[in-house]
Structure formats: C-alpha cells, structure tokens
N, C-alpha and C positions, 0 to 999 in steps of 0.2 A: 533674785527670784521674787516675784510678786505674790503676796499671800492670797489664798483663795478667799472668795467672798464671805463664806461663813466665818473664816478666821478674822476678817476685817470687822464684821458685825460684832463678833464676840469681844474683840479688843475694844471697840467703841463702847459697848455696853459695860465692859469692865472698867474703863476709864470713867464713865459716868458714875458707876457705883462707888469707885474709889474716891473720886472728888467729892461726891455727896457726903461720904463718911468722914473724910478729912475735914471738910468745911463745916460739917454738922448742920447742913441745911440742904433743901432741894435746889438743884441747879438746872439750867437749860444748857445743854451741850449741843451746839448747832454748827453744822458745816456751812459756812457762808456760800460756798460754791453751789449748793443746792437750793438757795433761796431765790425765787424768781419775782416775788412781789416787791416792787420798788419801794413802797412805803415801809414794809416790814424790814427790808434790807437796810434802809436808811436808819431806822430805829436801832437795829442790831449794831450797825457801824458806830452809832453815837453812844451806845451804852456798853459795848463789849469790853471785856477785860482779857488781855492776853494771858495765857497760863504758861506759855513758853515762847520765847523769841530767839531765834538763832542769830548769832552775832555776824 
C-alpha cells in the first residue's frame, strides 16, 4: 500500500529534522527527481552525499 501524500510529506520533513539534529547543522534534503534546472542538477550530482545506498 502506498502512503498518502500527507504521510509522505511528514516523513520527508521528519527525515530532514532528524538528519539536521544528528549532524548538528542545517542540511539540504533534495529529491533529485524534482530538479529540472540542468545547471542546478549538475551541481547537486557533483556535490551530493548518499545517506543510504541499497546493495
């Protein structure tokens, strides 16, 4: 079953809050699928750090 949109938004915001607290700094949590600007996308791809990678 797919979570409802408000559930997804709350989970995204909670992940943002938790990571900011754990890392002790502000973070940018971005879904790459939503980025349409090619220059911004290239910058994100060159500086991103994966926080989880499935094997």
